[in-house]
PQR file with spaces between the fields and no chain letter, atoms N, CA, C, O and H, PARSE charges and radii, in Angstrom:
ATOM       1  N    UNK     1     -37.815  -42.221  -66.635 -0.4000 1.5000
ATOM       2  CA   UNK     1     -37.369  -40.831  -66.590 -0.0000 2.0000
ATOM       3  C    UNK     1     -35.856  -40.770  -66.344  0.5500 1.7000
ATOM       4  O    UNK     1     -35.333  -41.574  -65.572 -0.5500 1.4000
ATOM       5  N    UNK     2     -35.141  -39.829  -66.987 -0.4000 1.5000
ATOM       6  CA   UNK     2     -33.698  -39.756  -66.789 -0.0000 2.0000
ATOM       7  C    UNK     2     -33.341  -39.251  -65.386  0.5500 1.7000
ATOM       8  O    UNK     2     -34.163  -38.668  -64.680 -0.5500 1.4000
ATOM       9  H    UNK     2     -35.567  -39.176  -67.614  0.4000 1.0000
ATOM      10  N    UNK     3     -32.102  -39.498  -65.023 -0.4000 1.5000
ATOM      11  CA   UNK     3     -31.625  -39.042  -63.714 -0.0000 2.0000
ATOM      12  C    UNK     3     -31.595  -37.524  -63.668  0.5500 1.7000
ATOM      13  O    UNK     3     -31.427  -36.860  -64.690 -0.5500 1.4000
ATOM      14  H    UNK     3     -31.434  -39.973  -65.597  0.4000 1.0000
ATOM      15  N    UNK     4     -31.762  -36.983  -62.457 -0.4000 1.5000
ATOM      16  CA   UNK     4     -31.652  -35.542  -62.261 -0.0000 2.0000
ATOM      17  C    UNK     4     -30.173  -35.158  -62.275  0.5500 1.7000
ATOM      18  O    UNK     4     -29.344  -35.841  -61.673 -0.5500 1.4000
ATOM      19  H    UNK     4     -31.898  -37.523  -61.626  0.4000 1.0000
ATOM      20  N    UNK     5     -29.851  -34.075  -62.955 -0.4000 1.5000
ATOM      21  CA   UNK     5     -28.468  -33.614  -62.984 -0.0000 2.0000
ATOM      22  C    UNK     5     -28.217  -32.676  -61.810  0.5500 1.7000
ATOM      23  O    UNK     5     -29.113  -31.955  -61.372 -0.5500 1.4000
ATOM      24  H    UNK     5     -30.524  -33.520  -63.444  0.4000 1.0000
ATOM      25  N    UNK     6     -26.989  -32.697  -61.311 -0.4000 1.5000
ATOM      26  CA   UNK     6     -26.564  -31.763  -60.270 -0.0000 2.0000
ATOM      27  C    UNK     6     -26.477  -30.374  -60.881  0.5500 1.7000
ATOM      28  O    UNK     6     -25.951  -30.208  -61.982 -0.5500 1.4000
ATOM      29  H    UNK     6     -26.261  -33.283  -61.667  0.4000 1.0000
ATOM      30  N    UNK     7     -26.993  -29.371  -60.168 -0.4000 1.5000
ATOM      31  CA   UNK     7     -26.883  -27.981  -60.612 -0.0000 2.0000
ATOM      32  C    UNK     7     -25.468  -27.522  -60.313  0.5500 1.7000
ATOM      33  O    UNK     7     -25.111  -27.340  -59.149 -0.5500 1.4000
ATOM      34  H    UNK     7     -27.419  -29.505  -59.274  0.4000 1.0000
ATOM      35  N    UNK     8     -24.657  -27.334  -61.343 -0.4000 1.5000
ATOM      36  CA   UNK     8     -23.231  -27.084  -61.169 -0.0000 2.0000
ATOM      37  C    UNK     8     -22.927  -25.778  -60.436  0.5500 1.7000
ATOM      38  O    UNK     8     -21.937  -25.693  -59.710 -0.5500 1.4000
ATOM      39  H    UNK     8     -24.947  -27.483  -62.289  0.4000 1.0000
ATOM      40  N    UNK     9     -23.770  -24.761  -60.620 -0.4000 1.5000
ATOM      41  CA   UNK     9     -23.578  -23.509  -59.892 -0.0000 2.0000
ATOM      42  C    UNK     9     -23.717  -23.727  -58.398  0.5500 1.7000
ATOM      43  O    UNK     9     -22.966  -23.159  -57.605 -0.5500 1.4000
ATOM      44  H    UNK     9     -24.575  -24.830  -61.210  0.4000 1.0000
ATOM      45  N    UNK    10     -24.684  -24.556  -58.015 -0.4000 1.5000
ATOM      46  CA   UNK    10     -24.899  -24.878  -56.599 -0.0000 2.0000
ATOM      47  C    UNK    10     -23.755  -25.734  -56.077  0.5500 1.7000
ATOM      48  O    UNK    10     -23.286  -25.529  -54.958 -0.5500 1.4000
ATOM      49  H    UNK    10     -25.294  -25.018  -58.659  0.4000 1.0000
ATOM      50  N    UNK    11     -23.309  -26.681  -56.870 -0.4000 1.5000
ATOM      51  CA   UNK    11     -22.234  -27.585  -56.452 -0.0000 2.0000
ATOM      52  C    UNK    11     -20.946  -26.826  -56.130  0.5500 1.7000
ATOM      53  O    UNK    11     -20.184  -27.238  -55.255 -0.5500 1.4000
ATOM      54  H    UNK    11     -23.690  -26.848  -57.779  0.4000 1.0000
ATOM      55  N    UNK    12     -20.701  -25.718  -56.836 -0.4000 1.5000
ATOM      56  CA   UNK    12     -19.497  -24.928  -56.604 -0.0000 2.0000
ATOM      57  C    UNK    12     -19.611  -24.060  -55.346  0.5500 1.7000
ATOM      58  O    UNK    12     -18.593  -23.677  -54.769 -0.5500 1.4000
ATOM      59  H    UNK    12     -21.320  -25.384  -57.547  0.4000 1.0000
ATOM      60  N    UNK    13     -20.828  -23.750  -54.922 -0.4000 1.5000
ATOM      61  CA   UNK    13     -21.034  -22.823  -53.807 -0.0000 2.0000
ATOM      62  C    UNK    13     -21.273  -23.497  -52.457  0.5500 1.7000
ATOM      63  O    UNK    13     -21.035  -22.895  -51.410 -0.5500 1.4000
ATOM      64  H    UNK    13     -21.654  -24.061  -55.392  0.4000 1.0000
ATOM      65  N    UNK    14     -21.738  -24.733  -52.481 -0.4000 1.5000
ATOM      66  CA   UNK    14     -22.103  -25.416  -51.241 -0.0000 2.0000
ATOM      67  C    UNK    14     -21.392  -26.748  -51.140  0.5500 1.7000
ATOM      68  O    UNK    14     -21.026  -27.353  -52.148 -0.5500 1.4000
ATOM      69  H    UNK    14     -21.931  -25.221  -53.331  0.4000 1.0000
ATOM      70  N    UNK    15     -21.200  -27.201  -49.896 -0.4000 1.5000
ATOM      71  CA   UNK    15     -20.651  -28.543  -49.688 -0.0000 2.0000
ATOM      72  C    UNK    15     -21.383  -29.192  -48.530  0.5500 1.7000
ATOM      73  O    UNK    15     -21.939  -28.511  -47.668 -0.5500 1.4000
ATOM      74  H    UNK    15     -21.497  -26.710  -49.078  0.4000 1.0000
ATOM      75  N    UNK    16     -21.377  -30.506  -48.521 -0.4000 1.5000
ATOM      76  CA   UNK    16     -22.058  -31.255  -47.469 -0.0000 2.0000
ATOM      77  C    UNK    16     -21.009  -31.798  -46.499  0.5500 1.7000
ATOM      78  O    UNK    16     -19.972  -32.308  -46.922 -0.5500 1.4000
ATOM      79  H    UNK    16     -20.925  -31.059  -49.221  0.4000 1.0000
ATOM      80  N    UNK    17     -21.284  -31.687  -45.198 -0.4000 1.5000
ATOM      81  CA   UNK    17     -20.364  -32.198  -44.182 -0.0000 2.0000
ATOM      82  C    UNK    17     -20.575  -33.697  -44.019  0.5500 1.7000
ATOM      83  O    UNK    17     -21.478  -34.280  -44.618 -0.5500 1.4000
ATOM      84  H    UNK    17     -22.127  -31.273  -44.855  0.4000 1.0000
ATOM      85  N    UNK    18     -19.738  -34.302  -43.208 -0.4000 1.5000
ATOM      86  CA   UNK    18     -19.859  -35.726  -42.942 -0.0000 2.0000
ATOM      87  C    UNK    18     -21.170  -36.088  -42.273  0.5500 1.7000
ATOM      88  O    UNK    18     -21.678  -37.196  -42.448 -0.5500 1.4000
ATOM      89  H    UNK    18     -19.005  -33.828  -42.721  0.4000 1.0000
ATOM      90  N    UNK    19     -21.720  -35.150  -41.500 -0.4000 1.5000
ATOM      91  CA   UNK    19     -22.983  -35.414  -40.800 -0.0000 2.0000
ATOM      92  C    UNK    19     -24.198  -35.017  -41.626  0.5500 1.7000
ATOM      93  O    UNK    19     -25.336  -35.182  -41.186 -0.5500 1.4000
ATOM      94  H    UNK    19     -21.307  -34.250  -41.358  0.4000 1.0000
ATOM      95  N    UNK    20     -23.949  -34.482  -42.850 -0.4000 1.5000
ATOM      96  CA   UNK    20     -25.059  -34.163  -43.743 -0.0000 2.0000
ATOM      97  C    UNK    20     -25.513  -32.718  -43.753  0.5500 1.7000
ATOM      98  O    UNK    20     -26.453  -32.369  -44.466 -0.5500 1.4000
ATOM      99  H    UNK    20     -23.025  -34.348  -43.208  0.4000 1.0000
ATOM     100  N    UNK    21     -24.851  -31.863  -42.964 -0.4000 1.5000
ATOM     101  CA   UNK    21     -25.212  -30.442  -42.971 -0.0000 2.0000
ATOM     102  C    UNK    21     -24.677  -29.796  -44.246  0.5500 1.7000
ATOM     103  O    UNK    21     -23.694  -30.258  -44.824 -0.5500 1.4000
ATOM     104  H    UNK    21     -24.087  -32.146  -42.384  0.4000 1.0000
ATOM     105  N    UNK    22     -25.340  -28.720  -44.676 -0.4000 1.5000
ATOM     106  CA   UNK    22     -24.888  -27.979  -45.850 -0.0000 2.0000
ATOM     107  C    UNK    22     -24.123  -26.748  -45.391  0.5500 1.7000
ATOM     108  O    UNK    22     -24.592  -26.001  -44.532 -0.5500 1.4000
ATOM     109  H    UNK    22     -26.139  -28.345  -44.207  0.4000 1.0000
ATOM     110  N    UNK    23     -22.942  -26.539  -45.969 -0.4000 1.5000
ATOM     111  CA   UNK    23     -22.104  -25.408  -45.604 -0.0000 2.0000
ATOM     112  C    UNK    23     -22.019  -24.436  -46.782  0.5500 1.7000
ATOM     113  O    UNK    23     -22.070  -24.836  -47.945 -0.5500 1.4000
ATOM     114  H    UNK    23     -22.562  -27.146  -46.667  0.4000 1.0000
ATOM     115  N    UNK    24     -21.888  -23.153  -46.449 -0.4000 1.5000
ATOM     116  CA   UNK    24     -21.772  -22.119  -47.470 -0.0000 2.0000
ATOM     117  C    UNK    24     -20.738  -21.096  -47.041  0.5500 1.7000
ATOM     118  O    UNK    24     -20.405  -20.992  -45.861 -0.5500 1.4000
ATOM     119  H    UNK    24     -21.846  -22.829  -45.504  0.4000 1.0000
ATOM     120  N    UNK    25     -20.229  -20.335  -48.016 -0.4000 1.5000
ATOM     121  CA   UNK    25     -19.300  -19.239  -47.727 -0.0000 2.0000
ATOM     122  C    UNK    25     -20.111  -18.014  -47.317  0.5500 1.7000
ATOM     123  O    UNK    25     -21.296  -17.910  -47.635 -0.5500 1.4000
ATOM     124  H    UNK    25     -20.500  -20.420  -48.974  0.4000 1.0000
ATOM     125  N    UNK    26     -19.471  -17.096  -46.615 -0.4000 1.5000
ATOM     126  CA   UNK    26     -20.158  -15.872  -46.206 -0.0000 2.0000
ATOM     127  C    UNK    26     -20.045  -14.796  -47.288  0.5500 1.7000
ATOM     128  O    UNK    26     -19.099  -14.785  -48.076 -0.5500 1.4000
ATOM     129  H    UNK    26     -18.508  -17.180  -46.357  0.4000 1.0000
ATOM     130  N    UNK    27     -21.012  -13.910  -47.307 -0.4000 1.5000
ATOM     131  CA   UNK    27     -21.046  -12.820  -48.290 -0.0000 2.0000
ATOM     132  C    UNK    27     -20.303  -11.592  -47.753  0.5500 1.7000
ATOM     133  O    UNK    27     -19.809  -11.604  -46.626 -0.5500 1.4000
ATOM     134  H    UNK    27     -21.780  -13.919  -46.667  0.4000 1.0000
ATOM     135  N    UNK    28     -20.229  -10.545  -48.557 -0.4000 1.5000
ATOM     136  CA   UNK    28     -19.681   -9.224  -48.198 -0.0000 2.0000
ATOM     137  C    UNK    28     -18.166   -9.170  -48.059  0.5500 1.7000
ATOM     138  O    UNK    28     -17.659   -8.291  -47.362 -0.5500 1.4000
ATOM     139  H    UNK    28     -20.631  -10.535  -49.473  0.4000 1.0000
ATOM     140  N    UNK    29     -17.424  -10.069  -48.688 -0.4000 1.5000
ATOM     141  CA   UNK    29     -15.971  -10.016  -48.576 -0.0000 2.0000
ATOM     142  C    UNK    29     -15.281   -9.662  -49.887  0.5500 1.7000
ATOM     143  O    UNK    29     -14.054   -9.725  -49.969 -0.5500 1.4000
ATOM     144  H    UNK    29     -17.835  -10.784  -49.254  0.4000 1.0000
ATOM     145  N    UNK    30     -16.040   -9.291  -50.913 -0.4000 1.5000
ATOM     146  CA   UNK    30     -15.422   -9.095  -52.219 -0.0000 2.0000
ATOM     147  C    UNK    30     -14.832   -7.703  -52.442  0.5500 1.7000
ATOM     148  O    UNK    30     -13.790   -7.577  -53.085 -0.5500 1.4000
ATOM     149  H    UNK    30     -17.037   -9.240  -50.847  0.4000 1.0000
ATOM     150  N    UNK    31     -15.465   -6.675  -51.931 -0.4000 1.5000
ATOM     151  CA   UNK    31     -14.949   -5.322  -52.156 -0.0000 2.0000
ATOM     152  C    UNK    31     -15.458   -4.378  -51.072  0.5500 1.7000
ATOM     153  O    UNK    31     -16.242   -4.768  -50.207 -0.5500 1.4000
ATOM     154  H    UNK    31     -16.312   -6.777  -51.408  0.4000 1.0000
ATOM     155  N    UNK    32     -14.996   -3.121  -51.136 -0.4000 1.5000
ATOM     156  CA   UNK    32     -15.282   -2.104  -50.107 -0.0000 2.0000
ATOM     157  C    UNK    32     -14.884   -2.636  -48.727  0.5500 1.7000
ATOM     158  O    UNK    32     -15.674   -2.602  -47.783 -0.5500 1.4000
ATOM     159  H    UNK    32     -14.359   -2.804  -51.838  0.4000 1.0000
ATOM     160  N    UNK    33     -13.649   -3.125  -48.631 -0.4000 1.5000
ATOM     161  CA   UNK    33     -13.183   -3.738  -47.390 -0.0000 2.0000
ATOM     162  C    UNK    33     -12.546   -2.734  -46.430  0.5500 1.7000
ATOM     163  O    UNK    33     -12.330   -3.049  -45.260 -0.5500 1.4000
ATOM     164  H    UNK    33     -13.008   -3.153  -49.397  0.4000 1.0000
ATOM     165  N    UNK    34     -12.248   -1.544  -46.910 -0.4000 1.5000
ATOM     166  CA   UNK    34     -11.530   -0.580  -46.070 -0.0000 2.0000
ATOM     167  C    UNK    34     -12.343   -0.134  -44.862  0.5500 1.7000
ATOM     168  O    UNK    34     -11.784    0.122  -43.796 -0.5500 1.4000
ATOM     169  H    UNK    34     -12.423   -1.288  -47.861  0.4000 1.0000
ATOM     170  N    UNK    35     -13.649   -0.041  -45.023 -0.4000 1.5000
ATOM     171  CA   UNK    35     -14.488    0.404  -43.903 -0.0000 2.0000
ATOM     172  C    UNK    35     -14.880   -0.724  -42.954  0.5500 1.7000
ATOM     173  O    UNK    35     -15.468   -0.475  -41.902 -0.5500 1.4000
ATOM     174  H    UNK    35     -14.103   -0.249  -45.889  0.4000 1.0000
ATOM     175  N    UNK    36     -14.556   -1.967  -43.322 -0.4000 1.5000
ATOM     176  CA   UNK    36     -14.903   -3.113  -42.485 -0.0000 2.0000
ATOM     177  C    UNK    36     -13.725   -3.449  -41.577  0.5500 1.7000
ATOM     178  O    UNK    36     -12.571   -3.406  -42.004 -0.5500 1.4000
ATOM     179  H    UNK    36     -14.079   -2.169  -44.177  0.4000 1.0000
ATOM     180  N    UNK    37     -14.016   -3.778  -40.343 -0.4000 1.5000
ATOM     181  CA   UNK    37     -12.948   -4.077  -39.383 -0.0000 2.0000
ATOM     182  C    UNK    37     -12.242   -5.373  -39.755  0.5500 1.7000
ATOM     183  O    UNK    37     -12.808   -6.235  -40.428 -0.5500 1.4000
ATOM     184  H    UNK    37     -14.953   -3.814  -39.996  0.4000 1.0000
ATOM     185  N    UNK    38     -10.993   -5.496  -39.304 -0.4000 1.5000
ATOM     186  CA   UNK    38     -10.216   -6.695  -39.604 -0.0000 2.0000
ATOM     187  C    UNK    38     -10.869   -7.934  -39.000  0.5500 1.7000
ATOM     188  O    UNK    38     -10.832   -9.013  -39.591 -0.5500 1.4000
ATOM     189  H    UNK    38     -10.533   -4.796  -38.758  0.4000 1.0000
ATOM     190  N    UNK    39     -11.458   -7.778  -37.839 -0.4000 1.5000
ATOM     191  CA   UNK    39     -12.144   -8.898  -37.189 -0.0000 2.0000
ATOM     192  C    UNK    39     -13.312   -9.376  -38.056  0.5500 1.7000
ATOM     193  O    UNK    39     -13.531  -10.575  -38.227 -0.5500 1.4000
ATOM     194  H    UNK    39     -11.489   -6.902  -37.359  0.4000 1.0000
ATOM     195  N    UNK    40     -14.043   -8.418  -38.589 -0.4000 1.5000
ATOM     196  CA   UNK    40     -15.197   -8.739  -39.446 -0.0000 2.0000
ATOM     197  C    UNK    40     -14.734   -9.442  -40.727  0.5500 1.7000
ATOM     198  O    UNK    40     -15.316  -10.447  -41.133 -0.5500 1.4000
ATOM     199  H    UNK    40     -13.865   -7.444  -38.450  0.4000 1.0000
ATOM     200  N    UNK    41     -13.688   -8.909  -41.357 -0.4000 1.5000
ATOM     201  CA   UNK    41     -13.152   -9.497  -42.584 -0.0000 2.0000
ATOM     202  C    UNK    41     -12.647  -10.912  -42.319  0.5500 1.7000
ATOM     203  O    UNK    41     -12.861  -11.810  -43.133 -0.5500 1.4000
ATOM     204  H    UNK    41     -13.215   -8.092  -41.027  0.4000 1.0000
ATOM     205  N    UNK    42     -11.977  -11.114  -41.180 -0.4000 1.5000
ATOM     206  CA   UNK    42     -11.452  -12.422  -40.790 -0.0000 2.0000
ATOM     207  C    UNK    42     -12.586  -13.431  -40.641  0.5500 1.7000
ATOM     208  O    UNK    42     -12.460  -14.587  -41.047 -0.5500 1.4000
ATOM     209  H    UNK    42     -11.803  -10.384  -40.519  0.4000 1.0000
ATOM     210  N    UNK    43     -13.695  -12.982  -40.056 -0.4000 1.5000
ATOM     211  CA   UNK    43     -14.836  -13.874  -39.845 -0.0000 2.0000
ATOM     212  C    UNK    43     -15.538  -14.241  -41.148  0.5500 1.7000
ATOM     213  O    UNK    43     -16.214  -15.268  -41.207 -0.5500 1.4000
ATOM     214  H    UNK    43     -13.797  -12.044  -39.727  0.4000 1.0000
ATOM     215  N    UNK    44     -15.397  -13.434  -42.184 -0.4000 1.5000
ATOM     216  CA   UNK    44     -15.981  -13.761  -43.490 -0.0000 2.0000
ATOM     217  C    UNK    44     -15.307  -14.985  -44.112  0.5500 1.7000
ATOM     218  O    UNK    44     -15.890  -15.634  -44.981 -0.5500 1.4000
ATOM     219  H    UNK    44     -14.847  -12.600  -42.136  0.4000 1.0000
ATOM     220  N    UNK    45     -14.080  -15.310  -43.675 -0.4000 1.5000
ATOM     221  CA   UNK    45     -13.356  -16.464  -44.227 -0.0000 2.0000
ATOM     222  C    UNK    45     -14.009  -17.779  -43.841  0.5500 1.7000
ATOM     223  O    UNK    45     -13.942  -18.757  -44.586 -0.5500 1.4000
ATOM     224  H    UNK    45     -13.606  -14.783  -42.969  0.4000 1.0000
ATOM     225  N    UNK    46     -14.636  -17.800  -42.681 -0.4000 1.5000
ATOM     226  CA   UNK    46     -15.213  -19.050  -42.170 -0.0000 2.0000
ATOM     227  C    UNK    46     -16.471  -19.435  -42.932  0.5500 1.7000
ATOM     228  O    UNK    46     -17.215  -18.582  -43.416 -0.5500 1.4000
ATOM     229  H    UNK    46     -14.690  -17.006  -42.076  0.4000 1.0000
ATOM     230  N    UNK    47     -16.688  -20.729  -43.027 -0.4000 1.5000
ATOM     231  CA   UNK    47     -17.937  -21.222  -43.605 -0.0000 2.0000
ATOM     232  C    UNK    47     -19.006  -21.216  -42.520  0.5500 1.7000
ATOM     233  O    UNK    47     -18.696  -21.182  -41.329 -0.5500 1.4000
ATOM     234  H    UNK    47     -16.083  -21.422  -42.634  0.4000 1.0000
ATOM     235  N    UNK    48     -20.251  -21.249  -42.938 -0.4000 1.5000
ATOM     236  CA   UNK    48     -21.353  -21.309  -41.994 -0.0000 2.0000
ATOM     237  C    UNK    48     -22.409  -22.269  -42.520  0.5500 1.7000
ATOM     238  O    UNK    48     -22.428  -22.599  -43.706 -0.5500 1.4000
ATOM     239  H    UNK    48     -20.502  -21.277  -43.905  0.4000 1.0000
ATOM     240  N    UNK    49     -23.285  -22.710  -41.629 -0.4000 1.5000
ATOM     241  CA   UNK    49     -24.319  -23.679  -42.008 -0.0000 2.0000
ATOM     242  C    UNK    49     -25.443  -22.965  -42.750  0.5500 1.7000
ATOM     243  O    UNK    49     -25.824  -21.855  -42.380 -0.5500 1.4000
ATOM     244  H    UNK    49     -23.269  -22.441  -40.666  0.4000 1.0000
ATOM     245  N    UNK    50     -25.973  -23.594  -43.793 -0.4000 1.5000
ATOM     246  CA   UNK    50     -27.101  -23.054  -44.551 -0.0000 2.0000
ATOM     247  C    UNK    50     -28.338  -23.082  -43.657  0.5500 1.7000
ATOM     248  O    UNK    50     -28.552  -24.052  -42.930 -0.5500 1.4000
ATOM     249  H    UNK    50     -25.663  -24.496  -44.094  0.4000 1.0000
ATOM     250  N    UNK    51     -29.147  -22.034  -43.703 -0.4000 1.5000
ATOM     251  CA   UNK    51     -30.336  -21.960  -42.859 -0.0000 2.0000
ATOM     252  C    UNK    51     -31.340  -23.048  -43.223  0.5500 1.7000
ATOM     253  O    UNK    51     -31.362  -23.536  -44.353 -0.5500 1.4000
ATOM     254  H    UNK    51     -28.973  -21.246  -44.293  0.4000 1.0000
ATOM     255  N    UNK    52     -32.165  -23.417  -42.259 -0.4000 1.5000
ATOM     256  CA   UNK    52     -33.187  -24.445  -42.462 -0.0000 2.0000
ATOM     257  C    UNK    52     -34.117  -24.086  -43.621  0.5500 1.7000
ATOM     258  O    UNK    52     -34.524  -24.954  -44.393 -0.5500 1.4000
ATOM     259  H    UNK    52     -32.147  -23.021  -41.341  0.4000 1.0000
ATOM     260  N    UNK    53     -34.447  -22.796  -43.735 -0.4000 1.5000
ATOM     261  CA   UNK    53     -35.373  -22.337  -44.773 -0.0000 2.0000
ATOM     262  C    UNK    53     -34.819  -22.586  -46.178  0.5500 1.7000
ATOM     263  O    UNK    53     -35.579  -22.864  -47.106 -0.5500 1.4000
ATOM     264  H    UNK    53     -34.116  -22.091  -43.109  0.4000 1.0000
ATOM     265  N    UNK    54     -33.500  -22.485  -46.334 -0.4000 1.5000
ATOM     266  CA   UNK    54     -32.880  -22.640  -47.652 -0.0000 2.0000
ATOM     267  C    UNK    54     -32.347  -24.045  -47.916  0.5500 1.7000
ATOM     268  O    UNK    54     -32.121  -24.420  -49.067 -0.5500 1.4000
ATOM     269  H    UNK    54     -32.883  -22.259  -45.581  0.4000 1.0000
ATOM     270  N    UNK    55     -32.149  -24.815  -46.862 -0.4000 1.5000
ATOM     271  CA   UNK    55     -31.473  -26.110  -46.983 -0.0000 2.0000
ATOM     272  C    UNK    55     -32.187  -27.064  -47.941  0.5500 1.7000
ATOM     273  O    UNK    55     -31.534  -27.772  -48.707 -0.5500 1.4000
ATOM     274  H    UNK    55     -32.333  -24.511  -45.927  0.4000 1.0000
ATOM     275  N    UNK    56     -33.499  -27.087  -47.906 -0.4000 1.5000
ATOM     276  CA   UNK    56     -34.257  -28.008  -48.744 -0.0000 2.0000
ATOM     277  C    UNK    56     -34.029  -27.713  -50.233  0.5500 1.7000
ATOM     278  O    UNK    56     -33.820  -28.630  -51.027 -0.5500 1.4000
ATOM     279  H    UNK    56     -34.029  -26.511  -47.283  0.4000 1.0000
ATOM     280  N    UNK    57     -34.072  -26.431  -50.601 -0.4000 1.5000
ATOM     281  CA   UNK    57     -33.848  -26.043  -51.997 -0.0000 2.0000
ATOM     282  C    UNK    57     -32.425  -26.340  -52.453  0.5500 1.7000
ATOM     283  O    UNK    57     -32.211  -26.814  -53.569 -0.5500 1.4000
ATOM     284  H    UNK    57     -34.243  -25.686  -49.956  0.4000 1.0000
ATOM     285  N    UNK    58     -31.457  -26.062  -51.593 -0.4000 1.5000
ATOM     286  CA   UNK    58     -30.057  -26.309  -51.938 -0.0000 2.0000
ATOM     287  C    UNK    58     -29.826  -27.812  -52.105  0.5500 1.7000
ATOM     288  O    UNK    58     -29.169  -28.238  -53.054 -0.5500 1.4000
ATOM     289  H    UNK    58     -31.631  -25.676  -50.686  0.4000 1.0000
ATOM     290  N    UNK    59     -30.359  -28.602  -51.196 -0.4000 1.5000
ATOM     291  CA   UNK    59     -30.176  -30.057  -51.240 -0.0000 2.0000
ATOM     292  C    UNK    59     -30.771  -30.639  -52.519  0.5500 1.7000
ATOM     293  O    UNK    59     -30.198  -31.556  -53.109 -0.5500 1.4000
ATOM     294  H    UNK    59     -30.893  -28.255  -50.425  0.4000 1.0000
ATOM     295  N    UNK    60     -31.898  -30.121  -52.944 -0.4000 1.5000
ATOM     296  CA   UNK    60     -32.546  -30.620  -54.159 -0.0000 2.0000
ATOM     297  C    UNK    60     -31.679  -30.371  -55.384  0.5500 1.7000
ATOM     298  O    UNK    60     -31.650  -31.187  -56.305 -0.5500 1.4000
ATOM     299  H    UNK    60     -32.364  -29.377  -52.465  0.4000 1.0000
ATOM     300  N    UNK    61     -30.972  -29.246  -55.397 -0.4000 1.5000
ATOM     301  CA   UNK    61     -30.133  -28.918  -56.542 -0.0000 2.0000
ATOM     302  C    UNK    61     -28.771  -29.613  -56.479  0.5500 1.7000
ATOM     303  O    UNK    61     -28.149  -29.867  -57.510 -0.5500 1.4000
ATOM     304  H    UNK    61     -30.996  -28.583  -54.648  0.4000 1.0000
ATOM     305  N    UNK    62     -28.314  -29.917  -55.263 -0.4000 1.5000
ATOM     306  CA   UNK    62     -27.051  -30.641  -55.117 -0.0000 2.0000
ATOM     307  C    UNK    62     -27.204  -32.083  -55.569  0.5500 1.7000
ATOM     308  O    UNK    62     -26.300  -32.649  -56.183 -0.5500 1.4000
ATOM     309  H    UNK    62     -28.820  -29.710  -54.425  0.4000 1.0000
ATOM     310  N    UNK    63     -28.348  -32.671  -55.265 -0.4000 1.5000
ATOM     311  CA   UNK    63     -28.674  -34.000  -55.786 -0.0000 2.0000
ATOM     312  C    UNK    63     -27.709  -35.085  -55.313  0.5500 1.7000
ATOM     313  O    UNK    63     -27.490  -36.064  -56.027 -0.5500 1.4000
ATOM     314  H    UNK    63     -29.083  -32.211  -54.766  0.4000 1.0000
ATOM     315  N    UNK    64     -27.129  -34.926  -54.121 -0.4000 1.5000
ATOM     316  CA   UNK    64     -26.246  -35.978  -53.597 -0.0000 2.0000
ATOM     317  C    UNK    64     -26.592  -36.275  -52.143  0.5500 1.7000
ATOM     318  O    UNK    64     -25.700  -36.382  -51.301 -0.5500 1.4000
ATOM     319  H    UNK    64     -27.307  -34.131  -53.541  0.4000 1.0000
ATOM     320  N    UNK    65     -27.874  -36.408  -51.846 -0.4000 1.5000
ATOM     321  CA   UNK    65     -28.279  -36.635  -50.465 -0.0000 2.0000
ATOM     322  C    UNK    65     -28.132  -38.085  -50.087  0.5500 1.7000
ATOM     323  O    UNK    65     -28.430  -38.461  -48.954 -0.5500 1.4000
ATOM     324  H    UNK    65     -28.598  -36.321  -52.530  0.4000 1.0000
């Protein structure tokens, strides 16, 4: 059977840390920013860890475990 290909859409959205955790960008920062506080907008810049429920699916598509 041929090798599994990395899902390129997933590869662009997620990254793996040195310890193997999956990191993702936060949502809600693209538009309608005027009503959101500066503190909230600032916190959207940070990456966060992918939840346990989603990690298995993301890892399968990243294909670099």
